[in-house]
C-alpha positions in Angstrom: -74.4 -172.9 31.3 -77.2 -174.8 33.0 -80.0 -172.7 34.2 -81.8 -173.9 37.4 -85.3 -172.6 37.9 -86.2 -172.1 41.5 -89.7 -172.5 42.6 -91.1 -169.4 44.1 -91.5 -169.8 47.8 -94.8 -169.0 49.5 -94.3 -166.0 51.8 -95.1 -166.5 55.5 -97.4 -163.7 56.7 -98.5 -162.3 60.0 -101.8 -160.3 60.0 -102.1 -157.3 62.3 -105.2 -155.4 63.2 -105.9 -152.4 65.4 -109.3 -152.9 67.0 -110.9 -149.5 67.5 -114.4 -150.8 67.4 -115.0 -149.2 63.9 -115.7 -152.5 62.2 -116.1 -156.3 63.0 -112.5 -157.3 63.5 -113.0 -161.0 63.0 -114.8 -160.7 59.7 -112.3 -158.3 58.4 -109.4 -160.5 59.4 -111.1 -163.5 57.8 -111.4 -161.5 54.6 -107.7 -160.3 54.9 -106.7 -164.0 55.2 -108.6 -164.7 51.9 -106.9 -161.8 50.2 -103.5 -163.0 51.4 -104.3 -166.5 50.0 -105.3 -165.0 46.7 -102.0 -163.1 46.6 -100.1 -166.3 47.2 -99.2 -165.8 50.8 -99.6 -168.2 53.8 -101.0 -166.7 57.0 -99.0 -168.1 60.0 -100.4 -165.9 62.7 -102.5 -162.9 63.8 -102.0 -160.1 66.2 -104.8 -157.8 67.4 -104.5 -154.8 69.7 -107.4 -152.9 71.2 -106.8 -149.2 71.0 -108.9 -146.0 70.7 -106.8 -145.1 67.7 -103.6 -146.3 66.0 -100.3 -145.0 67.3 -99.3 -142.1 65.0 -95.7 -143.4 64.8 -96.0 -147.2 64.6 -99.8 -148.0 64.6 -99.1 -150.5 67.5 -98.1 -149.6 71.0 -94.4 -150.1 72.0 -95.1 -153.4 73.9 -97.1 -155.0 71.2 -94.6 -153.9 68.6 -91.8 -155.7 70.5 -94.1 -158.7 70.8 -94.6 -158.6 67.0 -90.9 -158.3 66.4 -90.2 -161.4 68.4 -93.0 -163.4 66.7 -91.6 -162.4 63.3 -88.1 -163.7 64.2 -89.4 -166.9 65.8 -91.7 -167.8 63.0 -89.3 -166.6 60.2 -92.0 -164.3 58.9 -91.5 -162.7 55.4 -94.3 -160.2 55.5 -96.5 -158.3 57.9 -99.9 -157.0 56.6 -101.8 -154.4 58.5 -105.6 -154.6 58.2 -106.0 -150.8 57.5 -104.1 -148.0 55.8 -100.7 -147.1 57.1 -99.2 -143.6 56.8 -95.8 -143.1 55.3 -94.4 -142.4 58.8 -96.0 -145.6 60.3 -94.8 -147.7 57.4 -91.2 -146.4 57.6 -91.0 -146.9 61.4 -92.5 -150.3 61.2 -90.0 -151.5 58.6 -87.2 -150.1 60.7 -88.5 -151.9 63.8 -89.3 -155.3 62.2 -87.1 -157.9 60.5 -89.4 -158.2 57.5 -91.4 -156.2 54.9 -94.6 -154.4 56.0 -97.6 -153.5 53.8 -101.2 -152.6 54.5 -104.5 -153.8 53.3 -104.8 -151.3 50.4 -101.3 -152.2 49.1 -102.3 -155.9 49.2 -105.6 -155.3 47.2 -103.7 -153.1 44.7 -101.1 -155.9 44.3 -103.9 -158.5 43.6 -105.5 -156.2 41.1 -102.2 -155.6 39.3 -101.7 -159.3 39.0 -105.2 -160.0 37.7 -105.8 -157.2 35.3 -105.8 -158.6 31.7 -107.0 -155.8 29.4 -105.1 -152.6 28.6 -107.7 -150.6 30.3 -107.6 -152.8 33.5 -103.8 -152.4 33.7 -104.1 -148.6 33.3 -106.7 -148.4 36.0 -104.6 -150.4 38.5 -101.4 -148.4 37.7 -103.3 -145.2 38.3 -104.7 -146.4 41.6 -101.2 -147.6 42.7 -99.6 -144.2 41.9 -102.3 -142.2 43.5 -101.8 -144.2 46.7 -98.0 -144.0 46.5 -97.7 -140.2 45.9 -98.7 -138.8 49.3 -96.6 -141.5 51.0 -93.7 -140.5 48.9 -94.2 -136.9 49.8 -94.4 -137.9 53.5 -91.0 -139.6 53.2 -89.6 -136.3 51.8 -90.5 -134.3 54.9 -87.5 -135.5 56.9 -85.1 -135.0 54.0 -86.3 -131.4 53.6 -85.2 -130.6 57.1 -81.6 -131.3 56.2 -81.2 -127.7 55.2 -82.1 -125.1 52.6 -80.3 -123.0 50.1 -77.6 -123.7 47.5 -75.5 -126.8 48.1 -77.8 -128.3 50.7 -79.9 -130.5 48.6 -78.7 -134.0 49.0 -79.0 -136.6 46.2 -81.8 -138.4 48.2 -84.1 -135.3 48.2 -83.3 -134.6 44.5 -84.2 -138.2 43.6 -87.4 -137.9 45.7 -88.4 -134.7 43.9 -87.7 -136.4 40.6 -89.8 -139.3 41.6 -92.7 -137.0 42.6 -92.6 -135.2 39.3 -92.4 -138.5 37.4 -95.4 -139.9 39.3 -97.5 -136.7 38.8 -96.7 -136.8 35.0 -97.5 -140.5 34.8 -100.8 -139.9 36.7 -101.7 -137.2 34.2 -100.9 -139.4 31.2 -102.9 -142.3 32.7 -105.9 -140.1 33.3 -105.7 -138.9 29.7 -105.5 -142.4 28.3 -108.4 -143.6 30.6 -110.5 -140.6 29.5 -110.1 -141.6 25.9 -111.0 -145.2 26.8 -114.1 -143.9 28.6 -115.1 -141.8 25.6 -114.9 -144.9 23.4 -116.9 -146.9 26.1 -119.6 -144.1 26.3 -119.8 -144.0 22.5 -120.5 -147.8 22.5 -123.1 -147.3 25.2 -124.8 -144.6 23.2 -124.7 -146.7 20.1 -126.3 -149.6 22.0 -129.1 -147.2 23.3 -129.7 -146.0 19.8 -130.0 -149.5 18.5 -132.4 -150.4 21.4 -130.1 -152.8 23.2 -131.0 -153.5 26.8 -128.3 -154.4 29.3 -128.2 -156.3 32.6 -125.1 -156.0 34.9 -124.0 -158.7 37.3 -122.7 -157.0 40.5 -121.9 -158.2 43.9 -119.2 -159.1 46.4 -116.0 -160.6 45.1 -116.1 -164.4 44.7 -119.9 -164.5 44.9 -120.0 -166.4 41.6 -120.7 -163.7 39.1 -118.4 -165.1 36.4 -119.7 -168.6 36.9 -123.3 -167.3 36.5 -122.2 -165.4 33.3 -120.7 -168.6 31.9 -123.8 -170.6 32.8 -126.2 -168.1 31.2 -124.1 -167.4 28.0 -121.3 -169.9 27.7 -118.9 -167.0 27.8 -115.9 -169.0 29.0 -114.8 -166.3 31.5 -112.2 -167.2 34.1 -114.2 -168.4 37.1 -111.9 -169.2 40.0 -112.6 -169.7 43.7 -110.4 -166.6 44.4 -111.0 -163.0 45.3 -111.0 -160.6 42.3 -110.8 -163.4 39.7 -112.6 -160.9 37.3 -111.3 -157.4 36.9 -112.0 -156.7 33.2 -115.7 -156.3 32.3 -117.1 -159.0 30.0 -120.2 -158.5 27.9 -122.2 -161.3 26.3 -125.6 -161.6 24.5 -128.3 -163.3 26.5 -131.8 -164.3 25.1 -134.7 -164.1 27.6 -137.7 -166.4 27.7 -139.9 -163.7 26.1 -137.5 -163.6 23.1 -135.8 -160.4 23.9 -132.0 -160.3 23.6 -130.0 -158.3 26.2 -126.4 -157.6 26.9 -125.2 -159.3 30.1 -122.2 -157.6 31.8 -119.9 -159.0 34.4 -118.2 -156.5 36.7 -115.4 -156.3 39.2 -116.3 -157.6 42.7 -116.5 -155.5 45.8 -115.0 -156.0 49.3 -115.4 -154.3 52.6 -113.5 -151.0 52.8 -112.7 -151.1 49.1 -109.8 -148.6 48.7 -111.1 -145.2 47.5 -108.4 -145.1 44.9 -109.7 -148.3 43.3 -113.3 -147.1 43.2 -112.2 -144.0 41.4 -109.7 -145.7 39.1 -112.3 -148.4 38.1 -115.1 -145.9 37.8 -115.2 -146.1 34.0 -115.6 -149.9 34.3 -118.2 -149.6 37.0 -120.1 -147.1 34.9 -121.3 -150.1 32.9 -123.4 -151.0 36.0 -124.6 -147.4 36.3 -125.9 -147.4 32.7 -127.5 -150.9 32.9 -131.2 -151.3 32.7 -131.3 -154.0 35.5 -128.7 -154.9 38.2 -128.4 -158.5 39.5 -126.8 -158.4 43.0 -125.2 -161.9 43.2 -124.7 -163.0 46.8 -122.9 -166.0 48.2 -125.5 -167.8 50.2 -122.9 -170.1 51.7 -121.0 -167.3 53.4 -122.0 -166.5 57.0 -121.5 -162.8 56.2 -123.8 -162.8 53.2 -126.1 -160.1 54.4 -123.3 -157.7 55.2 -121.7 -158.4 51.9 -125.0 -157.7 50.1 -125.1 -154.4 52.0 -121.5 -153.5 51.0 -122.5 -153.9 47.4 -125.7 -151.8 47.8 -123.7 -149.1 49.5 -121.0 -148.9 46.8 -123.7 -149.0 44.0 -125.4 -146.0 45.7 -122.0 -144.2 45.8 -121.7 -144.8 42.0 -125.2 -143.4 41.4 -127.1 -146.6 40.8 -130.4 -145.6 42.4 -133.1 -145.9 39.7 -132.7 -149.4 38.1 -134.5 -152.5 39.3 -132.2 -154.6 41.5 -132.6 -158.4 41.6 -131.0 -160.1 44.6 -129.8 -163.6 43.7 -128.7 -166.1 46.5 -126.0 -168.1 44.7 -124.4 -171.4 45.8 -127.6 -172.8 47.1 -126.4 -176.3 46.0 -124.0 -175.9 49.0 -126.5 -174.5 51.5 -130.2 -173.5 51.4 -131.2 -169.9 51.3 -130.1 -168.4 54.6 -133.0 -168.2 57.1 -132.0 -164.7 57.9 -132.3 -163.6 54.3 -135.3 -161.3 53.6 -137.9 -162.4 51.1 -137.8 -161.4 47.5 -134.5 -162.9 46.3 -134.0 -165.8 43.9 -132.2 -169.0 45.1 -129.9 -170.4 42.4 -126.8 -172.4 41.8 -124.8 -171.1 38.9 -122.7 -174.3 39.2 -125.6 -176.8 38.8 -128.1 -174.6 37.0 -130.6 -174.8 39.8 -133.0 -171.8 39.8 -131.7 -170.4 36.5 -135.1 -170.7 34.6 -136.7 -168.7 37.5 -134.0 -166.1 37.3 -134.5 -165.7 33.5 -138.3 -165.3 33.9 -137.8 -162.7 36.6 -135.3 -160.8 34.4 -137.8 -160.7 31.6 -140.5 -159.4 34.0 -138.5 -156.5 35.5 -136.6 -155.5 32.4 -138.2 -152.3 31.1 -140.4 -152.9 28.0 -138.8 -152.3 24.6 -141.7 -150.0 23.6 -143.1 -147.1 25.6 -146.0 -144.8 25.4 -144.9 -141.1 25.3 -146.3 -137.7 24.5 -144.0 -135.6 22.3 -144.0 -131.9 21.3 -142.1 -131.9 18.0 -141.0 -128.5 16.5 -142.4 -127.9 13.0 -138.9 -128.2 11.6 -138.9 -131.9 12.7 -141.5 -133.0 10.1 -139.3 -135.8 9.0 -139.0 -137.2 12.6 -142.8 -137.0 13.0 -143.2 -139.1 9.9 -140.7 -141.7 11.2 -142.7 -141.9 14.4 -145.9 -142.6 12.4 -144.1 -145.4 10.6 -142.3 -146.9 13.6 -144.9 -146.5 16.3 -148.6 -146.7 17.1 -150.0 -143.1 17.1 -152.9 -142.5 19.4 -153.3 -138.8 18.8 -151.9 -135.8 16.9 -152.6 -132.1 17.6 -151.1 -129.1 16.0 -150.3 -126.4 18.6 -148.5 -123.0 18.2 -145.2 -124.6 19.5 -145.3 -127.6 17.2 -146.9 -131.0 16.8 -148.2 -132.7 20.0 -148.2 -136.5 19.4 -149.0 -139.4 21.7 -147.4 -142.5 20.4 -145.9 -145.9 21.5 -142.3 -146.2 20.2 -139.5 -148.7 20.2 -136.2 -148.1 21.9 -134.3 -146.9 18.8 -136.9 -144.2 18.1 -137.2 -143.3 21.8 -133.6 -142.4 21.9 -134.0 -140.1 18.9 -137.1 -138.3 20.2 -135.9 -138.0 23.9 -135.4 -134.2 23.8 -139.1 -133.8 22.8 -140.7 -136.0 25.4 -143.1 -134.0 27.6 -145.1 -136.8 29.2 -144.7 -140.5 29.9 
């Protein structure tokens, strides 16, 4: 039998946004267009309605919904994407009213993540985020079914299936959380081992498609996928990098951010993003060629703050300056580079070496008398300035390397 392979057709997409004034509608729709392109769709039109709030039943008002239905039929639209989150009721009513499928922004982002996750951890994280998003919407669909009646003999097969689906999803969410907790334990163990061995780390963070993976490749020849697509990198990559002062650091690539990144994704990818939290220096890579570069930088800063990144030095890097110069509106202090051509890379490396915390620190310790062996190791590893025996133990002022610092951390009383 001859098998004929059919080429997958590009889906024709209409974007819909409810303009409540909560965010810049045009920037958000531009980004939604990029997301749709990344997912393989073709945007053939947009529909915007100004409202104080979305309609509880259909998001759009009745008149605009009818207009959307006619556009979908005339343009042979396959998919409508709403630039916001739809409730279960809104989603169900919209699919009943329109001649095509309907999804929202969060579902689109989750779909892109699902298609781009490569590692086992990445796939687990995406599946967890998808199920956590689906569960309350599945529950919402069950409300109408539960009104069919109560008591013996009144449970229809639809409701029974729905309850089964709910239980299955909850069990799967529990199993995924357990697997990811184990992955995080292994990741934290590796981080602790790096700290004990005195390995410094630098995390590349920033808006999606800003050029983080290209920069990682330029600096380390890592060979990481570097596409001109949103979310080209989901799985963290770590490579060794030698700085001009001779120190070697671990350079980490992380998942990119977008406006209104779904909360489920921030939580699901938290273990991956913890690499940024634990890094000694953060490099915020910004796309200087994007008109929204300052807003994108601020989105990254806000999400980093949400993750708890408040103490490390942050270097702002204006990438793609081979395409445009550093934007006039950009505040001073950043470094202009082109990860593609290598422009500005030496200056970036010099600045990294300057802001990276030193490998040796001067500290004052109060070591219990039982830690005589540790005191002797400090004498051998470090430069001792003073020692004084006190009733509580040995007070020692000494300059130590990172490996020893991690061992004496409980006994540091002054820095």
